[in-house]
C-alpha positions as a Markdown table, in Angstrom:
| # | Residue | x | y | z |
|---|---|---|---|---|
| 1 | Met | -13.0 | -61.3 | -17.8 |
| 2 | Lys | -10.7 | -62.8 | -20.5 |
| 3 | Val | -7.7 | -62.2 | -18.2 |
| 4 | Leu | -9.4 | -64.0 | -15.3 |
| 5 | Ala | -10.3 | -67.0 | -17.5 |
| 6 | Leu | -6.8 | -67.2 | -18.9 |
| 7 | Thr | -5.3 | -67.0 | -15.4 |
| 8 | Leu | -7.6 | -69.8 | -14.2 |
| 9 | Leu | -6.6 | -71.9 | -17.2 |
| 10 | Cys | -2.9 | -71.4 | -16.5 |
| 11 | Leu | -3.4 | -72.4 | -12.8 |
| 12 | Leu | -5.2 | -75.5 | -13.8 |
| 13 | Ile | -2.5 | -76.5 | -16.2 |
| 14 | Ala | 0.2 | -75.8 | -13.6 |
| 15 | Val | -1.7 | -78.0 | -11.0 |
| 16 | Asn | -2.0 | -80.8 | -13.5 |
| 17 | Glu | 1.7 | -80.7 | -14.2 |
| 18 | Ala | 2.6 | -81.1 | -10.6 |
| 19 | Lys | 3.5 | -84.6 | -9.5 |
| 20 | Val | 3.6 | -85.6 | -5.9 |
| 21 | Leu | 5.7 | -88.8 | -5.6 |
| 22 | Glu | 5.1 | -91.6 | -3.2 |
| 23 | Lys | 7.8 | -92.2 | -0.6 |
| 24 | Cys | 8.9 | -95.6 | -2.1 |
| 25 | Glu | 8.7 | -94.3 | -5.7 |
| 26 | Leu | 11.1 | -91.5 | -4.7 |
| 27 | Ala | 13.3 | -94.0 | -2.8 |
| 28 | Arg | 13.6 | -96.3 | -5.9 |
| 29 | Thr | 14.3 | -93.3 | -8.2 |
| 30 | Leu | 17.0 | -91.9 | -5.9 |
| 31 | Lys | 18.6 | -95.3 | -5.5 |
| 32 | Gln | 18.6 | -95.9 | -9.3 |
| 33 | Lys | 20.2 | -92.4 | -9.8 |
| 34 | Gly | 23.0 | -93.2 | -7.4 |
| 35 | Met | 21.9 | -91.2 | -4.4 |
| 36 | Asp | 22.2 | -94.0 | -1.8 |
| 37 | Gly | 25.5 | -93.3 | -0.1 |
| 38 | Tyr | 26.4 | -90.4 | -2.4 |
| 39 | His | 29.0 | -88.3 | -0.7 |
| 40 | Gly | 28.4 | -90.5 | 2.4 |
| 41 | Ile | 24.7 | -89.6 | 2.6 |
| 42 | Ser | 22.2 | -92.4 | 3.1 |
| 43 | Leu | 19.1 | -92.8 | 1.0 |
| 44 | Ala | 16.9 | -92.2 | 4.1 |
| 45 | Asn | 18.5 | -88.7 | 4.6 |
| 46 | Trp | 17.5 | -87.8 | 1.0 |
| 47 | Ile | 13.9 | -89.1 | 1.5 |
| 48 | Cys | 13.5 | -87.3 | 4.8 |
| 49 | Thr | 14.9 | -84.1 | 3.3 |
| 50 | Ala | 12.6 | -84.2 | 0.3 |
| 51 | Tyr | 9.6 | -84.8 | 2.5 |
| 52 | His | 10.3 | -81.9 | 4.8 |
| 53 | Glu | 11.2 | -79.6 | 2.0 |
| 54 | Ser | 8.4 | -80.2 | -0.5 |
| 55 | Arg | 6.2 | -83.1 | 0.7 |
| 56 | Tyr | 7.6 | -84.9 | -2.4 |
| 57 | Asn | 6.0 | -82.4 | -4.8 |
| 58 | Thr | 8.1 | -82.0 | -7.9 |
| 59 | Ala | 6.6 | -78.6 | -8.7 |
| 60 | Ala | 6.9 | -77.0 | -5.3 |
| 61 | Val | 8.0 | -73.4 | -5.3 |
| 62 | Gly | 8.6 | -71.8 | -1.9 |
| 63 | Pro | 7.6 | -68.3 | -0.9 |
| 64 | Pro | 10.2 | -65.6 | -1.3 |
| 65 | Asn | 13.1 | -65.8 | 1.2 |
| 66 | Ser | 14.4 | -62.8 | 3.1 |
| 67 | Asp | 16.9 | -62.1 | 0.3 |
| 68 | Gly | 14.2 | -62.3 | -2.4 |
| 69 | Ser | 15.3 | -65.7 | -3.7 |
| 70 | Arg | 13.0 | -68.7 | -3.9 |
| 71 | Asp | 13.3 | -72.5 | -3.5 |
| 72 | Tyr | 12.4 | -74.9 | -6.3 |
| 73 | Gly | 11.3 | -78.5 | -6.8 |
| 74 | Ile | 11.4 | -81.6 | -4.7 |
| 75 | Phe | 14.6 | -80.6 | -2.9 |
| 76 | Gln | 13.7 | -76.9 | -2.8 |
| 77 | Ile | 16.8 | -75.7 | -4.5 |
| 78 | Asn | 17.6 | -72.0 | -3.9 |
| 79 | Ser | 17.7 | -69.5 | -6.7 |
| 80 | Arg | 20.3 | -67.3 | -5.0 |
| 81 | Trp | 23.0 | -70.0 | -5.0 |
| 82 | Trp | 22.0 | -72.8 | -7.3 |
| 83 | Cys | 19.8 | -71.9 | -10.2 |
| 84 | Asp | 18.7 | -69.0 | -12.3 |
| 85 | Asn | 15.0 | -67.9 | -12.0 |
| 86 | Gly | 15.6 | -64.8 | -14.2 |
| 87 | Arg | 14.7 | -62.4 | -11.4 |
| 88 | Arg | 17.6 | -61.9 | -9.1 |
| 89 | Pro | 21.4 | -62.1 | -9.3 |
| 90 | Thr | 22.5 | -65.7 | -8.8 |
| 91 | Ala | 25.6 | -67.7 | -8.4 |
| 92 | Asn | 23.9 | -70.4 | -10.4 |
| 93 | Gly | 26.1 | -73.1 | -9.0 |
| 94 | Cys | 24.2 | -75.9 | -10.8 |
| 95 | Arg | 24.2 | -73.9 | -14.1 |
| 96 | Ser | 20.5 | -74.5 | -14.6 |
| 97 | Ser | 17.3 | -72.6 | -14.8 |
| 98 | Cys | 15.2 | -73.0 | -11.7 |
| 99 | Ser | 12.3 | -74.3 | -13.9 |
| 100 | Ala | 14.4 | -77.4 | -14.7 |
| 101 | Phe | 13.8 | -78.4 | -11.0 |
| 102 | Leu | 10.0 | -78.3 | -11.4 |
| 103 | Arg | 9.6 | -81.2 | -13.8 |
| 104 | Asp | 8.2 | -84.6 | -13.1 |
| 105 | Asp | 11.5 | -86.1 | -14.2 |
| 106 | Ile | 13.7 | -85.2 | -11.2 |
| 107 | Thr | 17.0 | -86.0 | -12.8 |
| 108 | Asn | 18.0 | -82.3 | -12.9 |
| 109 | Ser | 17.1 | -81.9 | -9.2 |
| 110 | Ile | 19.1 | -84.9 | -8.3 |
| 111 | Glu | 22.2 | -83.7 | -10.2 |
| 112 | Cys | 22.0 | -80.3 | -8.5 |
| 113 | Ala | 21.5 | -81.9 | -5.1 |
| 114 | Lys | 24.7 | -83.9 | -5.7 |
| 115 | Arg | 26.5 | -80.7 | -6.5 |
| 116 | Ile | 25.1 | -79.0 | -3.4 |
| 117 | Val | 26.3 | -81.7 | -1.0 |
| 118 | Arg | 29.8 | -81.5 | -2.4 |
| 119 | Asp | 30.0 | -78.0 | -1.1 |
| 120 | Pro | 31.5 | -77.5 | 2.4 |
| 121 | Gln | 28.0 | -77.2 | 4.0 |
| 122 | Gly | 27.0 | -80.6 | 2.7 |
| 123 | Met | 23.5 | -81.5 | 3.9 |
| 124 | Asn | 23.5 | -78.5 | 6.2 |
| 125 | Ala | 22.5 | -76.5 | 3.1 |
| 126 | Trp | 19.0 | -77.7 | 3.7 |
| 127 | Val | 17.3 | -76.2 | 6.8 |
| 128 | Ala | 14.7 | -78.9 | 6.7 |
| 129 | Trp | 17.4 | -81.6 | 7.0 |
| 130 | Arg | 19.0 | -79.8 | 10.0 |
| 131 | Asn | 15.7 | -79.4 | 11.7 |
| 132 | His | 14.0 | -82.7 | 11.0 |
| 133 | Cys | 16.5 | -85.4 | 9.8 |
| 134 | Lys | 20.0 | -84.7 | 11.1 |
| 135 | Gly | 21.2 | -87.0 | 13.9 |
| 136 | Arg | 17.8 | -88.9 | 14.0 |
| 137 | Asp | 16.8 | -92.5 | 13.4 |
| 138 | Leu | 15.7 | -92.3 | 9.8 |
| 139 | Ser | 14.9 | -96.0 | 9.2 |
| 140 | Gln | 11.2 | -95.1 | 8.8 |
| 141 | Trp | 12.0 | -93.2 | 5.6 |
| 142 | Thr | 12.9 | -96.3 | 3.6 |
| 143 | Arg | 11.0 | -99.0 | 5.5 |
| 144 | Gly | 8.8 | -101.1 | 3.3 |
| 145 | Cys | 10.3 | -99.8 | 0.1 |
| 146 | Gly | 12.6 | -102.7 | -0.7 |
| 147 | Val | 15.6 | -100.5 | -1.4 |
């Protein structure tokens, strides 16, 4: 019974730590952190990607991928290539723990996303971007945000 109570307490704490940003809040933060036009990528592309990857949830952790890796945070950064989750071999291209991408302060996620788009794949590293944002009119993603 104690284990069940402790498990429930941990889940409640984890839920309380999760922050789901509003679209315009994210747009302002990303613009302030230099993401608008970073490596030629518009702010709308970043907002669209974050929505389709995590629904703007800073604490999102994806299910295991086919290689056993997982995706973390608002941009769903992959543990096989970009961060260390302590469970699998990783290239750790962002030289970060995956838990750093689960914080309400998304600075670490932004810095890693900047690193990812400098790779040859660019935005194509995000399946959600390819499937939902690439080549589309993205004006809706920043409309009304004043950015």
